[in-house]
N, C-alpha and C positions, 0 to 999 in steps of 0.2 A: 473266390473261394470263401467257403463259409463263416459264419462267426466262430466256429470253435477253432478252424485252421487259423483266422488272425487272431485269436487268442493266444496259440501257441506260438505265432511268430512274435507277438509282443512278450511272451512270456521267454522264451528262447534268446531276444536279440537284447532285451531290457538288463537281465539278469548278467550274459555276457558284458555288457557295458557297467554294471555295477562290480562284476567282479575284476574287472582291468583298473576301474578309479579304485576301488577297495586297495588293492594290491600296491595303490603307490601312498594308500592314506594307512593300513592297517600292518604290522607285523605278520611273518610267516605263518602260518597256522591260524589264523586269526577266525573266530567260527562264524562272523558274517560274511566274510569272502567264501570260505566254504559253502555255505548256506545258499548264497547267490549262483554259484558255478554248479552246484546238484540240482536246483531245480531248473537251469537251465538245460543241462545234458539228459535229465530225465524227459522233459518236453521234446526235444531233439531225437532223443531214444525211438520215442512214440511214433515220432513221423516216418522216421526209418525203415519201421516195420511194416510200414508200406512202400515205402518210396526209395529207390536202388541208392538213390543220391539225392542230396539237397545241396540248391543252389544259394550264397549270398555274395552280393558283389555290389559294385558301383556303375553304373550307366548315366552317360551323360549329367556326372555329379550329383546322381539321386540316388541313392541306396535301394536294392532289390532283393527280395527275398524270392526265389523262385521267380516267376512273370510276375509278381508284385510289386509295383512301385512305393514305398514310402516315402511319400513327400512332403511331411512335416519330421522327417527322423532327426536333424539335424537339433533340433532342441530334446526329443529324449536321449538321444544315441551319438551323442558328439563325441565321445571320449572313443569310442568304435570306430566310428567316421576318422577321426583324427589318424587313429592306428593305421587303418587300412589305407587311406591317402598316404599316411607317411612313408609307410613300406612299399608302395606303389603297387598295390595289389588291385587287380582288376576283380578278382572272385575267389569264393572259399567254397571247396566241395568237403560236402561232410559225406561219408559214404556208409553205406549199410556193414555193420561189424566193429563200430566205433566202441571205443572200449571207453569208460569213465578217466581212466588213467593217461589216455592218449589225449583224452580232451580236457584236462587240467594241465597236460604239460603244453598244450596249442595256447590256452590264457597266458600261462606264465610266459610263453615266447611274445605274445604282441602285447606283453606288459613291461618289456624289459625297455630299459633307456637306449640300448644299443638298436635301435632301429634299423636289421640288416635287410636288405631288398634282395630281390632275382636270386638265383643260385647259391648265394649265400643262407638265404633265410631259408630254403629248400634241406640244404646241407642241415641245416641246426634242426630242423623238425625232423630227419630223418636220422640224425645222432640219438636223440631223444625218442626214437623207436614210434613215431605218430605216422603212423601208417594208414589211417583211414581219414586223414585230412589232407586235401592238397590245394595247393596254392598255385591259381592264374596269374602271374605276375603282368603289368602293363607293358606291352610292346613298344617302344619308343621308335617313331620311325625319323631317319634322317633325312635330309632335304634333297640326298643325293636319292633313297628310295622313291621320291616323288619324281624325281627325273628319271629314275631308270621304269618306272610305273606307267610313266607319260610314252616314252621311246615304245615299250611292249603294247600299249594299246593303241597307237597309230601304226605298230607294226600291223597288229591283229587287224584292226581295220582294212587297209591297206588291201590284206591277205583274203578278206572277206569281199571285199568289191572285185579282186580279182576273179572271184568264184561265181560273182554274178549275185550278190547277196548286197541289200542293203543293210549297212549294218546297224547297231544298236550306237545312240548316242550317250547313255548314262553315265559311262565310264569317264569319255571324255570331257562331258559336262562336269564331275566328281573332281575329275583332276585339274582342271583349267580353275575351278573354284580354290583347290588347296595351293597351285603356285599364284593364284591369284595376291592369296594371303600371305604365302612367304616373298612375294615380290613388296609388298605392302610393309612387312616386318624385317625383312633380310634383302635389302635389293643387292646390295654389294655380292653377297654370298651367291645370289642366283644369275645374276649378270655373269660371274665366274664359272657357272656351271656351263653357260652357253659358248665357254671355251672348248668343252669338248666334241673333238670331232671323230668319228668314226667312219672309216674311210667304204668299209663293207656294209656300213647301217646307215652311208651317207643321207638317206632321204628319210629315216625316220628322226636320225638324230638332228638333222636341218629342222623339220617341221618342229620341234620341240624348243631347239635354240629361238629361232623365229618367236613362236608363242613368247616366250620368257622375253625377250626385247622388246616384244611389242606391247606387252602389259607395262615393263619398264618404262616406255616411251610415253604410253598413255599416262601412269602415273604421274611422270615428270610433267606433263602439260595439264594436268589438275583434272584429268576426265575425272567422272565418278566410278564407284567399284564397279555398276552393271555394266559400264562401256571398255571397262579393262576386261573384265568376262568375255566380252562380245569378242573385243578385238583379239584375245588370248586364245578362244575358238577358232576365231577365222586362220588364226596362225598357225593353230595344229593342222589343221586343214587343207590350208590353201593349196598345197601339191598334191591332194588325193586325187585330183585328175588324171595325173603321170598313173595311175594303175591301167589307163585305158590307150598306153601306148607301148608299144614292143620293147621289151627289156632291153634288146641290143642295142636300140637307137637311145634309149636312155641312158646305156653305160658305155655307150660309145668312145673309145679312146681316143679317135680323130676329129677333125672337123666335122660336123653335118651336112649333106648336101641340100641343097634349097629345098627339096620336096621333104627329108627330114624334119629339116627346120620349120618347115610347116605345119608337118604333123604335131610335133612339141609345141607350137604356139596353140593347140587345140586345148590345154590341158586347164587353163582357166574356164572354159566353157564346159569342159566334162566334170570338171570338179564343182561348179557351182550346181550344175543340176543333180550331182548325187547328192550335197549337203540338203538341198531343198527336199529332198526324198525322206532326209535322216529327222525322225520322231523328237523333239522336243527342242528344237534350235530353231532361232529366231530367224526369220530371212534375212536378214542383216549380215548373218556369216555367209550366205550364199553368195551375198551381192561383193564383202570382202575376197574371196577367192575369186569371183569372175574380174575383179577389177586390179587385183595387185601387180599385173604386169602392163600396166594403160600408161603408165609414166605421166608426171603432172604437165608436162606439154603435149599428151594427148597423142604423141608418136608410138605407142608402145600395141600391146597386142590385148585382147581384139580391140579393132576400132571403136573410137567413139568421141562425140561431140558434147556427150552429156556431161555434166557436172561429176567429178569424183568425190567419191564419200571420204573424209579425214580419216576413219579408221584404216579404210582399204589402203590409205597412203602411209599410214603409220607401218602397216605389213611390207609394204613395197621397200622400205627403207631397212626395216629387222631384216629382210628377206637380201636383199643386197649385200649387207654388212656380213651377215652370217656366211654368204657364200665367198665373199674376198678374202674372209680369215679361213677358209678350209682349204685344202690340200683335194684339188679335183687330177681326173688324168689328163686333161687340158691345160690344168694352170698351178703353180705352185702359190702356195697360202701369201696373201700378206700381211705382215704384223700388223696389228691393232693402228698403229698409227699412220702406216703408208693407208690402210684402207680408209679410214676417215679422210685423207689427202685426197686421193680419189674420187671419192663421195661430193667432196668439197667442190671439186672439179665440175659434177655434174649437177650441180644447185641450179635451181631454173629450168632444168631439163628433164632429167629423170625424175628427181624430187620437188617436193615442196618448199621453198626456202626457207620458212620461219619453222618449219617441220624439222628439217634437218638440221638447221642451228639449235633448236632445240634437244635434238639427236645427240649432237656432239657436245654441248654443253652437259648431257647427262653422262657423259663417257668422260669428259675430262680431257686436257692435253695427251694427259697417258693412259690412255684405256683401262679398266680391267682386263688382267691377262697380257699386258705388256712387258719384256722381259728389260731392266734397265740396267744400265752399268750407273754407277755411283761415282762421286769425286774421290772416294776414298779407295776407288776399283772393286770393291765387292757388285757382285750383282746380284740383283733380284727380281720379284714378280710385282706388279702392282695389282692389290689386293684389295684396296678401298680407294675413293676419291673423297677430296676433300674440295666440296663446293667454293668455299670462301677465297681457294688457292689451288687452281689447276694445276700449276706446276708442282705442288706438292703434297702428293697422295700418301699415301702409307705403303709400304713396300716389305714384302717379306724376304730376306736375303736368304739366297741360294747357295750361293758360290763366294769364298771368302775372298780377300785381298790379293791372293796365291793363286786365284783362279779355281781352286779344288771347291768340288760340292762340299757344304757343309753337313754333319750329323743331324745337328737341330739346329733347323731354320726360324730365324728370330725375327720379328716385325718391328719396322721402325717408322714412325709416324713422320714424314720429312716437316711438316707444318709446324711441328714443334723444336725445341732445342736452336742451337747457335749458328745453325745452317753449314756446321760440318759435314754432314751428307746433304749432297746433291744429285741430281739426275743431270748427267754429261751427256748422255745417248740413249736411244731405245736400240736392243740388237735383236738379230735373228736367232729365236731360240734353238733353233735347228743346228746353228755353230759351235753352241754348247753340247748338243745331242741332248736337251732338256724336253719334255715333254708337257707342254703346259697343261692340256685336259685332264692328264692323269694328276698334275699336284692338286688342282681345283676338285678332282675327286677324292682323294685321298681329305683336303680339309674339310668338303661337305659330309665325310661318314662322321665327324665328332659334332654336326650341327643337328640338333633335333628339333622337330617340328614343336 
């Protein structure tokens, strides 16, 4: 921009800032306020003679005027920035035809102590006939949005592979980074989301669940964030090789023939070849995909005598746990406590004993998603693990003492209190007609990034 345009920007924003401050310092109608607002309006009107619209907003915590970032704006425009942030405004759009009365009314709205947001803010502006200024509010994403985006991304990737394309990795990398951040900040909620099981979209949900569980296990084992990102990516892509296998084999409801089983066993090899062709992925992702069925005792597939990579063995554990807890055409789902017992019996065979121990420790004696009966006869679902006491997690009560589902579930931290509430048994949610995945979906909608 030219010096004149930068001078205009300075005039517009400084005087808006002064107008907002003035409304808090001076009585209504004070000439100092009117003077600032008039200067700002006149400069803005001049720009709108040659521009249909002018955008002012925030981008990565920096105030932006059109495409010009104002790096030191916090010092000079602190009040304006405060009001924008307080109202969760991403952008303000001034449009050609803006009248002075509208502009003044808008400054009044920004100056009010009652910091309206979103639709309420837009409704207030409409009620004051502010027609040539519009607000773009920050769209808050829930952790469920991230989960669903990851499901859609892996579905799109697999569809592209089936059409003979090598997919782009940009979206996978972005979503894995987002999921890694969420596991670091809200691990219990993310592990809860891994209880979402979609029979029709099994392969896609399973891939996302394995990614979440892999990241969580890597975190529990104190891996660096970069390794967590790699294992999360490997988890997301671990089954992409199944796109090279006929769907009637993948979805077959009966036991596979010997020939069909040998075909299925090719999917780690096929998957690793695909990931190695995807731009932007480290070769370690391909190795994770290649090794995730090799087993700790090397009796899995494809056969190898080489040392297995630890990140691949993390995905092996996450893959098995999610598969065990999912309804399949040939298998009823195990509830989390049963799944852990099955896996413990395979320690040293399928799974690295130390790694499995870390996984079980992370899950707790009653893993997140376990439906439990309490000593009070209430039934609840485990929503948080208590590392200090595996037998006393946080439980959300969903059925009352009379066995009826309650309208407003409530949480109890079993590690607190006098022990009047204690878990007496884990139960099969199917006996209560309770959908664990749907429960965590609803919970996640209110948890924003």
